[in-house]
KEDREN-415084 format. One record per residue: residue number from 0; residue in one letter; x, y, z of N, C-alpha, C, O in turn. Coordinates in steps of 0.2 Angstrom, whole numbers, always signed. Atoms other than C-alpha are relative to their C-alpha. Example, Ala and Ser with C-alpha at 12.3 -4.5 7.8 and 13.67 -1.06 7.14 Angstrom:
2
num,residuo,nu,nv,nw,cau,cav,caw,cu,cv,cw,ou,ov,ow
0,A,+4,-6,+0,+62,-22,+39,+4,+6,+0,+9,+5,+3
1,S,-4,-6,-1,+68,-5,+36,-4,+5,+3,-1,+11,+4
END
This chain:
250
num,residuo,nu,nv,nw,cau,cav,caw,cu,cv,cw,ou,ov,ow
0,X,-1,-7,+1,-359,-99,-253,+4,+3,+4,+5,+1,+10
1,X,-6,-3,-4,-345,-88,-249,-3,+7,+3,-4,+12,-1
2,X,+2,-6,-2,-350,-74,-238,+4,+7,-3,+1,+12,-5
3,X,-5,-5,+3,-335,-63,-245,-2,+2,-7,-1,+8,-9
4,X,+3,-1,+6,-343,-65,-262,-6,+1,-2,-8,+1,-7
5,X,+7,-2,+1,-360,-59,-258,+0,+7,+1,+5,+10,+3
6,X,+2,-7,-1,-367,-42,-258,-5,-1,+6,-8,-5,+8
7,X,+4,+0,-7,-376,-36,-242,-8,-1,-2,-11,-4,+2
8,X,+7,+2,+2,-393,-37,-251,+0,-7,-1,-6,-10,+1
9,X,+2,+7,+0,-391,-54,-255,+1,-4,+7,-2,-9,+8
10,X,-1,+2,-6,-386,-58,-237,-7,+1,+3,-10,-4,+6
11,X,+6,-3,-3,-401,-49,-231,-5,-4,-3,-9,-8,+0
12,X,+5,+5,+3,-412,-59,-243,+0,-7,+2,-6,-10,+3
13,X,-1,+7,-2,-405,-75,-238,-3,-1,+7,-7,-5,+9
14,X,+3,+1,-7,-409,-72,-219,-7,+1,+0,-11,-2,+4
15,X,+7,+0,-1,-426,-66,-223,-5,-7,-2,-10,-7,+0
16,X,+3,+7,+1,-431,-84,-230,+3,-6,+3,+0,-11,+2
17,X,-3,+6,-2,-419,-95,-222,-2,+0,+8,+0,+5,+12
18,X,+3,+1,-6,-427,-101,-206,+6,-2,+5,+5,-1,+11
19,X,-5,+3,-5,-410,-110,-199,+4,+6,+3,+7,+6,+8
20,X,-5,-6,-2,-400,-93,-199,+6,-3,+2,+8,+0,+8
21,X,-7,+4,-1,-384,-104,-198,+5,+3,-4,+4,+6,-10
22,X,-5,-2,+4,-367,-100,-204,+6,-4,+2,+6,-6,+8
23,X,-5,+4,+0,-351,-110,-206,+6,+5,+0,+7,+9,-5
24,X,-6,-4,-1,-335,-101,-200,+6,-5,+1,+7,-8,+5
25,X,-5,+4,-1,-319,-110,-204,+6,+4,+3,+7,+9,+1
26,X,-5,-3,-4,-305,-107,-192,+6,-5,+1,+5,-11,+3
27,X,-6,+4,+0,-287,-113,-192,+6,+3,+4,+5,+6,+9
28,X,-6,-3,-5,-270,-107,-187,+5,+2,-7,+4,+1,-13
29,X,-6,-1,+4,-253,-101,-195,+6,-2,+4,+9,+1,+8
30,X,-6,+2,-5,-239,-112,-188,+3,-7,-5,+0,-10,-9
31,X,-3,+5,+2,-227,-125,-193,-3,-6,+0,-7,-8,+4
32,X,+2,+7,+1,-231,-142,-199,+5,-5,-3,+4,-8,-8
33,X,-6,+4,+3,-215,-151,-201,+4,+2,-6,+4,+7,-9
34,X,-4,-1,+6,-203,-153,-215,-3,+1,-6,-1,+5,-11
35,X,+2,+0,+7,-215,-155,-229,-7,+3,+0,-11,+3,-5
36,X,+6,-2,-1,-231,-147,-222,-1,+8,-1,+4,+11,+2
37,X,+0,-8,+2,-236,-129,-227,-3,+3,+7,-6,+0,+11
38,X,+2,-4,-6,-237,-116,-213,-8,+0,+1,-10,-1,+6
39,X,+7,+0,+0,-255,-114,-218,-5,-6,+1,-11,-5,+1
40,X,+5,+6,+1,-261,-131,-217,-5,+0,+5,-10,-3,+2
41,X,+4,+0,-4,-272,-129,-202,-6,+5,-4,-12,+2,-5
42,X,+6,-3,+2,-283,-116,-209,-1,-1,-9,-6,+2,-12
43,X,+3,+2,+7,-282,-122,-228,-4,-6,+1,-8,-7,-3
44,X,+4,+6,-1,-289,-138,-222,-7,+2,+3,-12,-1,+0
45,X,+7,-3,-2,-303,-129,-213,-4,+3,-6,-9,+1,-8
46,X,+3,-4,+6,-306,-118,-228,-3,-5,-5,-8,-4,-8
47,X,+3,+4,+6,-307,-132,-240,-6,-5,+2,-11,-6,-2
48,X,+6,+5,-3,-319,-144,-230,-5,+5,+1,-11,+3,+1
49,X,+6,-4,-2,-329,-128,-225,-4,+2,-9,-10,+2,-9
50,X,+3,+0,+6,-332,-125,-244,-4,-5,-3,-9,-4,-7
51,X,+4,+5,+3,-338,-142,-248,-6,-1,+5,-11,-3,+3
52,X,+6,+0,-5,-350,-142,-232,-5,+5,-3,-10,+3,-4
53,X,+3,-5,+2,-356,-125,-238,-4,-2,-7,-10,+0,-7
54,X,+3,+2,+6,-360,-132,-256,-5,-5,+2,-11,-4,-1
55,X,+5,+6,-3,-369,-148,-248,-6,+4,+3,-12,+2,+2
56,X,+6,-3,-5,-379,-138,-236,-3,+6,-2,-8,+8,+1
57,X,+2,-7,+3,-382,-122,-247,+0,+5,+6,-5,+8,+7
58,X,-1,-4,-7,-375,-113,-231,+5,+5,-3,+8,+4,-7
59,X,-5,-6,+1,-365,-96,-231,+6,-3,+5,+5,-5,+11
60,X,-6,+1,-3,-347,-99,-227,+4,+7,+1,+4,+10,-4
61,X,-3,-6,+0,-338,-85,-219,+7,+1,-2,+10,-5,-3
62,X,-7,+0,+2,-321,-79,-223,+4,-4,+6,+3,-4,+12
63,X,-4,+4,-5,-307,-91,-215,+3,+4,+5,+7,+9,+3
64,X,-4,-2,-6,-300,-86,-198,+7,-4,+0,+8,-10,+2
65,X,-6,+4,+2,-282,-90,-203,+5,+0,+7,+10,-3,+6
66,X,-4,-1,-6,-274,-86,-185,-3,-4,+6,-9,-3,+7
67,X,+3,+4,-5,-276,-97,-170,+4,+1,+6,+8,+6,+7
68,X,-4,-1,-6,-268,-100,-153,+5,-6,-1,+4,-12,+1
69,X,-6,+4,+2,-251,-108,-158,+6,+2,+3,+11,+2,+0
70,X,-6,-2,-3,-239,-101,-145,+5,-6,+1,+11,-4,-1
71,X,-6,+5,+0,-230,-118,-143,+3,-1,-6,+7,-5,-6
72,X,-3,+1,+6,-226,-117,-161,+5,+6,-2,+9,+6,-7
73,X,-4,-6,+2,-216,-101,-160,+7,-2,+0,+12,+2,-2
74,X,-8,+1,+2,-199,-110,-159,+1,-2,-8,+7,-4,-9
75,X,-1,+1,+9,-201,-113,-179,-2,+6,-3,-7,+9,-2
76,X,+0,-5,+5,-199,-100,-191,-7,+1,-3,-9,-4,-5
77,X,+6,+0,+3,-215,-93,-198,-7,-1,+3,-12,+1,+0
78,X,+6,+1,-4,-227,-97,-185,-2,+6,+3,+2,+11,+5
79,X,+3,-6,-2,-239,-84,-179,-5,-2,+6,-8,-7,+5
80,X,+5,+2,-6,-250,-85,-163,-4,+6,+2,-2,+12,+2
81,X,+5,-5,-4,-265,-76,-155,+1,-2,+7,+2,-8,+9
82,X,+1,+1,-7,-265,-75,-136,-7,-4,+0,-12,-2,-4
83,X,+8,+2,-1,-281,-85,-130,-5,+5,+2,-10,+4,+0
84,X,+4,-6,-2,-288,-70,-123,-2,+3,-7,-8,+5,-8
85,X,+0,-3,+6,-286,-62,-140,-4,-4,-5,-9,-1,-7
86,X,+4,+4,+4,-294,-76,-150,-6,+0,+2,-11,+0,-1
87,X,+7,+1,-3,-308,-78,-138,-4,+7,-1,-10,+6,-2
88,X,+4,-7,+2,-312,-59,-140,-1,+1,-7,-6,+3,-8
89,X,+1,+0,+7,-310,-60,-159,-6,-4,-1,-11,-2,-5
90,X,+6,+4,+2,-323,-74,-160,-6,+2,+3,-11,+2,-1
91,X,+5,-3,-3,-335,-66,-148,-2,+6,-5,-8,+6,-7
92,X,+2,-6,+5,-334,-49,-159,-4,-3,-6,-9,+0,-9
93,X,+3,+2,+6,-337,-60,-175,-7,-3,+1,-11,-1,-4
94,X,+5,+3,-1,-351,-70,-168,-6,+6,+1,-11,+7,-2
95,X,+5,-6,-1,-360,-54,-161,-2,+5,-6,-7,+8,-6
96,X,+0,-5,+5,-357,-44,-176,-5,-3,-5,-10,+0,-8
97,X,+4,+4,+5,-365,-58,-187,-8,+0,+3,-13,+1,+0
98,X,+6,+1,-3,-379,-59,-174,-5,+5,+0,-11,+4,+0
99,X,+3,-7,+2,-384,-41,-177,-5,+0,-5,-11,+2,-6
100,X,+4,+0,+7,-390,-45,-194,-5,-6,+0,-8,-7,-5
101,X,+4,+6,+0,-399,-61,-189,+3,-7,+0,-1,-12,+2
102,X,-3,+7,-1,-387,-76,-189,+0,-2,+7,+1,+2,+11
103,X,+2,+3,-6,-391,-87,-175,+4,-6,+3,+5,-8,+9
104,X,-4,+6,-1,-381,-103,-177,+7,+0,-3,+8,+0,-9
105,X,-7,-1,+3,-362,-102,-178,+3,-7,+0,+4,-10,+6
106,X,-3,+7,+0,-353,-119,-184,+7,+1,-1,+9,+2,-7
107,X,-7,-1,+2,-334,-116,-182,+3,-6,-2,+5,-11,+3
108,X,-3,+6,+3,-326,-129,-193,+8,+1,+1,+11,+5,-2
109,X,-7,-1,-4,-309,-131,-184,+4,-4,-3,+3,-10,-4
110,X,-6,+5,+3,-292,-137,-192,+6,+0,+5,+11,-2,+4
111,X,-6,-1,-5,-282,-133,-175,-2,-2,+7,-6,+1,+10
112,X,+2,+1,-7,-283,-142,-159,+1,+5,+5,-4,+6,+10
113,X,-2,-6,-4,-275,-127,-150,-6,+5,+1,-6,+10,+5
114,X,+5,-4,-1,-291,-118,-153,-6,-1,+4,-9,+4,+5
115,X,+6,+2,-3,-303,-128,-145,-3,+4,+7,-9,+6,+8
116,X,+1,-3,-7,-301,-120,-127,-2,+7,-1,-7,+9,+2
117,X,+2,-8,+0,-302,-101,-133,-7,-1,-4,-11,+3,-2
118,X,+6,+0,+3,-316,-106,-144,-6,-1,+5,-11,+3,+5
119,X,+4,+1,-6,-326,-113,-129,+0,+6,+5,-6,+8,+7
120,X,+1,-6,-5,-322,-98,-118,-4,+6,-4,-8,+9,-1
121,X,+4,-4,+4,-328,-87,-132,-8,-1,+1,-12,+3,+3
122,X,+8,+3,-1,-345,-97,-132,-2,+3,+7,-7,+6,+7
123,X,+2,-2,-6,-346,-95,-114,-2,+7,+2,-7,+9,+5
124,X,+1,-7,-1,-343,-76,-114,-7,+3,-5,-10,+8,-2
125,X,+6,-1,+5,-357,-75,-128,-6,-2,+5,-11,+3,+6
126,X,+6,+2,-3,-369,-85,-117,-2,+4,+7,-7,+5,+9
127,X,+1,-5,-6,-365,-74,-101,-2,+5,-2,-5,+8,+3
128,X,+3,-7,+2,-369,-59,-111,-7,-1,+0,-10,+4,+2
129,X,+6,+1,-1,-386,-67,-112,-4,+0,+6,-9,+2,+7
130,X,+2,+2,-7,-388,-73,-95,+1,+6,+5,-3,+6,+10
131,X,-1,-7,-4,-382,-56,-88,-4,+6,-2,-3,+11,+0
132,X,+4,-6,+4,-393,-46,-99,+3,+5,-3,+1,+11,-4
133,X,-4,-5,+4,-379,-37,-108,-3,-1,-7,-3,+4,-11
134,X,+1,+1,+7,-385,-44,-125,-7,-6,+0,-6,-12,-1
135,X,+7,+5,+0,-404,-52,-124,+0,-4,-6,-2,-10,-6
136,X,+2,+4,+6,-403,-57,-142,+5,-6,+0,+3,-11,-3
137,X,-3,+6,+0,-390,-70,-138,-3,-6,+3,+0,-11,+2
138,X,+4,+5,-2,-403,-80,-130,-1,-6,-6,-1,-12,-5
139,X,+1,+4,+6,-406,-87,-148,+6,-3,-3,+6,-6,-8
140,X,-7,+1,+4,-387,-89,-152,+2,-6,+3,+2,-7,+9
141,X,-2,+6,+0,-380,-106,-153,+7,-1,-4,+8,+2,-9
142,X,-6,+0,+2,-362,-110,-155,+3,-7,+0,+3,-10,+5
143,X,-4,+8,+0,-352,-127,-161,+6,+1,-3,+8,+4,-8
144,X,-6,+1,+4,-335,-131,-165,+1,-8,-1,-1,-12,+3
145,X,-3,+8,+1,-329,-148,-173,+6,+1,-5,+6,+5,-9
146,X,-6,+2,+4,-313,-153,-179,-2,-3,-7,-7,-7,-7
147,X,+3,+2,+7,-314,-157,-199,+3,-8,+1,+2,-12,-4
148,X,-3,+8,+1,-305,-175,-195,-4,-4,+6,-2,-10,+7
149,X,+3,+3,-7,-317,-179,-180,-6,-4,-3,-9,-7,+2
150,X,+5,+4,+3,-331,-188,-191,+2,-7,+0,+8,-8,+0
151,X,-1,+8,+0,-333,-207,-190,+4,-2,-7,+10,-4,-7
152,X,-3,+3,+7,-329,-210,-210,+6,+3,+0,+10,-1,-2
153,X,-7,-4,+1,-314,-198,-209,+5,-4,+5,+10,-6,+2
154,X,-5,+3,-4,-306,-206,-194,+1,-7,-3,+7,-10,-3
155,X,-1,+7,+2,-309,-224,-201,+4,+0,-6,+9,-4,-7
156,X,-5,+0,+7,-301,-219,-218,+6,+2,+2,+10,-1,-2
157,X,-6,-2,-2,-287,-211,-209,+4,-6,+2,+10,-7,+1
158,X,-2,+7,-2,-284,-228,-200,+2,-4,-6,+7,-7,-6
159,X,-1,+5,+6,-285,-238,-216,+5,+3,-4,+9,-1,-7
160,X,-6,-3,+3,-273,-226,-225,+6,+0,+3,+11,-1,+0
161,X,-6,-1,-5,-261,-224,-211,+2,-4,+4,+8,-4,+6
162,X,+0,+6,-4,-263,-239,-200,+4,+3,+6,+9,-1,+9
163,X,-1,-1,-7,-261,-229,-183,+6,+7,-1,+7,+10,+4
164,X,-6,-5,+1,-246,-217,-191,-2,+7,-3,+2,+11,-6
165,X,+2,-7,+2,-256,-202,-196,+3,+5,+5,+5,+10,+2
166,X,-3,-3,-4,-251,-195,-180,-3,+6,+3,-9,+6,+2
167,X,+3,-5,-4,-255,-180,-169,+0,+7,-3,-5,+10,-2
168,X,-1,-7,+3,-247,-164,-177,+4,-2,-7,+8,-6,-8
169,X,-4,+1,+6,-241,-163,-195,-2,-7,-3,+2,-10,-6
170,X,+3,+6,+2,-252,-177,-199,+0,-2,-7,-1,+2,-11
171,X,+1,+2,+7,-252,-188,-215,-7,+2,-3,-7,+4,-9
172,X,+7,-1,+3,-270,-185,-217,-1,+7,-1,-4,+9,-7
173,X,+1,-8,+1,-270,-165,-215,+6,+1,-6,+4,+5,-11
174,X,-5,-1,+5,-254,-165,-226,-3,-2,-7,-4,+2,-12
175,X,+3,+2,+6,-263,-175,-239,-6,+4,-3,-7,+5,-9
176,X,+5,-4,+4,-279,-165,-240,+3,+7,-2,+0,+10,-7
177,X,-2,-7,+3,-269,-149,-242,+4,-2,-6,+3,+2,-11
178,X,-2,+2,+6,-259,-158,-256,-5,+0,-6,-4,+2,-11
179,X,+4,+0,+5,-275,-161,-265,-4,+7,-2,-6,+9,-7
180,X,+3,-7,+1,-281,-143,-262,+5,+4,-3,+3,+9,-7
181,X,-5,-4,+1,-265,-135,-266,+7,-4,-4,+13,-3,-2
182,X,-4,+4,+2,-256,-148,-278,+7,+3,-3,+12,+0,-3
183,X,-6,-4,+2,-243,-134,-285,+5,+2,+6,+10,+5,+5
184,X,-3,-2,-5,-237,-133,-267,+3,-5,+3,+5,-5,+9
185,X,-2,+6,-4,-232,-151,-263,+8,+0,+1,+12,+1,-4
186,X,-7,+0,-2,-215,-153,-254,+2,-8,+0,-2,-12,+3
187,X,-4,+6,-3,-204,-169,-254,+5,+0,+4,+10,+3,+2
188,X,-4,+0,-4,-194,-171,-240,+1,-6,+4,-4,-10,+6
189,X,-1,+6,-4,-185,-186,-231,-1,+1,+8,+1,+6,+11
190,X,+2,-1,-8,-191,-189,-213,+5,-4,+3,+6,-10,+1
191,X,-5,+4,-5,-179,-194,-200,-1,+3,+7,+0,+9,+9
192,X,+1,+7,+2,-184,-202,-190,-7,+0,-4,-10,+5,-6
193,X,+6,+1,+5,-198,-209,-202,-6,+2,+4,-11,+6,+2
194,X,+6,-2,-5,-211,-208,-188,+3,+4,+6,+7,+2,+10
195,X,-2,-4,-5,-210,-194,-176,+0,-2,+8,-4,-7,+9
196,X,+2,+3,-7,-209,-196,-157,-7,+2,+2,-11,+6,-1
197,X,+6,+0,-2,-225,-199,-149,-3,+6,+4,+2,+9,+7
198,X,+2,-5,-5,-235,-186,-139,+1,-1,+6,-1,-6,+9
199,X,+0,-1,-7,-231,-181,-122,-2,+7,+2,-2,+12,-2
200,X,+2,-8,-2,-236,-165,-112,+6,+4,-2,+12,+3,-2
201,X,-5,-5,+2,-227,-149,-118,-3,+7,+3,-9,+8,+5
202,X,+2,-7,-3,-228,-131,-112,+1,+5,-5,-3,+6,-9
203,X,+0,-6,+5,-220,-116,-121,+4,-2,-6,+6,-8,-6
204,X,-2,+1,+6,-212,-115,-137,+7,-4,+0,+8,-9,-4
205,X,-7,+2,+0,-194,-119,-133,-1,-8,+3,+2,-12,+0
206,X,+1,+7,-2,-200,-135,-123,-2,-4,-6,+0,-9,-7
207,X,+2,+4,+6,-209,-140,-139,+5,-1,-5,+5,-7,-8
208,X,-5,+0,+4,-195,-137,-150,+6,-6,+3,+9,-9,-1
209,X,-6,+4,-2,-183,-147,-139,-3,-8,-1,+1,-12,-3
210,X,+3,+6,+0,-196,-162,-139,-1,-3,-7,-1,-9,-9
211,X,+2,+2,+7,-200,-162,-157,+4,+4,-5,+1,+9,-9
212,X,-5,-4,+4,-185,-155,-167,-1,+2,-7,+1,+8,-9
213,X,+2,-2,+6,-193,-155,-183,-7,+2,-1,-9,+5,-6
214,X,+7,-3,+0,-210,-151,-178,-7,-4,+0,-12,-3,+2
215,X,+5,+5,+0,-220,-167,-180,-1,-3,+6,+4,-2,+11
216,X,+2,+4,-5,-228,-177,-167,-3,-6,-1,-9,-6,-3
217,X,+3,+7,+0,-231,-195,-169,-2,-2,-7,-6,-6,-8
218,X,+2,+1,+7,-232,-194,-188,+5,-2,-5,+11,+0,-4
219,X,-5,+1,+6,-225,-199,-205,-4,+3,-6,-8,-1,-9
220,X,+3,-3,+5,-231,-187,-217,+3,-2,-6,+0,+1,-11
221,X,-3,+2,+6,-220,-194,-230,-5,-4,-5,-4,-4,-11
222,X,+5,+4,+3,-235,-206,-234,-6,+4,-3,-10,+2,-7
223,X,+5,-4,+3,-246,-191,-239,+0,+0,-7,+5,-1,-11
224,X,+0,+0,+7,-252,-190,-256,-7,+4,-2,-11,+4,+2
225,X,+7,-3,+2,-266,-180,-265,-6,-4,-1,-11,-2,+0
226,X,+5,+6,+0,-276,-196,-269,-4,-1,+6,-10,-1,+7
227,X,+3,+1,-7,-278,-199,-251,-4,+7,+2,-10,+7,+5
228,X,+4,-6,-1,-283,-180,-249,-6,+1,-3,-10,+4,+0
229,X,+5,+0,+3,-296,-182,-262,-5,-5,+4,-11,-3,+5
230,X,+4,+4,-4,-303,-197,-252,-2,+2,+7,-8,+2,+9
231,X,+1,-4,-7,-302,-188,-236,-5,+5,+0,-10,+4,+4
232,X,+5,-5,+1,-312,-173,-242,-7,-2,-1,-11,+0,+2
233,X,+7,+3,+1,-326,-184,-248,-2,-2,+7,-8,+0,+10
234,X,+3,+3,-7,-327,-192,-231,-2,+6,+5,-7,+6,+8
235,X,+2,-4,-4,-326,-177,-221,-5,+5,-2,-9,+7,+3
236,X,+6,-4,+1,-338,-166,-230,-6,-4,+1,-11,-1,+2
237,X,+6,+4,-2,-351,-180,-228,-1,+0,+8,-6,+1,+10
238,X,+1,-1,-6,-347,-181,-210,-2,+7,+3,-6,+7,+7
239,X,+1,-6,-3,-347,-163,-206,-6,+3,-3,-9,+7,+1
240,X,+6,-3,+3,-362,-159,-218,-6,-3,+5,-11,+0,+6
241,X,+5,+4,-5,-372,-172,-206,+1,+4,+6,-4,+4,+9
242,X,-1,-3,-7,-365,-163,-191,-4,+7,+0,-7,+9,+5
243,X,+3,-6,+1,-370,-146,-197,-8,+0,-1,-12,+5,+2
244,X,+8,+1,+1,-388,-151,-202,-2,-3,+7,-7,+0,+9
245,X,+1,+1,-6,-389,-159,-185,+0,+7,+4,-6,+9,+7
246,X,-1,-7,-3,-383,-143,-177,-5,+5,-2,-6,+10,+2
247,X,+4,-4,+2,-395,-133,-186,-8,-3,+4,-12,+1,+5
248,X,+7,+2,-1,-410,-144,-181,-1,-1,+9,-6,-2,+11
249,X,-1,+0,-7,-404,-144,-162,-4,+6,+4,-4,+6,+10
END
């Protein structure tokens, strides 16, 4: 169920009868994903998977948060970032807004690793509001974040399909998932080198661009295909549906 496609009386009626009071919030980023990956890859992956989990779990899915903490990608045209503090403030406001109406369990289905630290900082701010007495309603609030590719089935399938070359950024797995979601936007580009340099520490955007000239990290997304994306979607929806149900029961 899509929150954006519901009316306020429908949401109010849902909360009146649903004792779990949970909601799924897809969150990603708007950043480069190598020569053949769409700039929206991270938020498109999160959105696609969240829709599937929402259907399986009969849960509301909030509108996708399409911007994330991506400062290290600003050396590549079209990338957009939020400051970590901006992102944490945005997440806190979204949770507390929905909390006002009765939602209590917030499952952030994440498509971008750079979001993890700001998300956890936002969660700590929300819990601090409860502990310090600024928002007593937050005592019932629970927040969780999980990467769409973190489940056991999904990781095993990515290993089977790409033999360790899915990579860290602009991965074969995420490009495949987007190709299945957006088949009209598939790009075919020669990769040089075929497998991008492995991950090392990086800092600001110029440092990142110097280390990874075409944007990829440790990946060969030329192996991507929509057929792989279909299989990955099935695996991750199963993994994350189980994770969401466990979160609601916690």
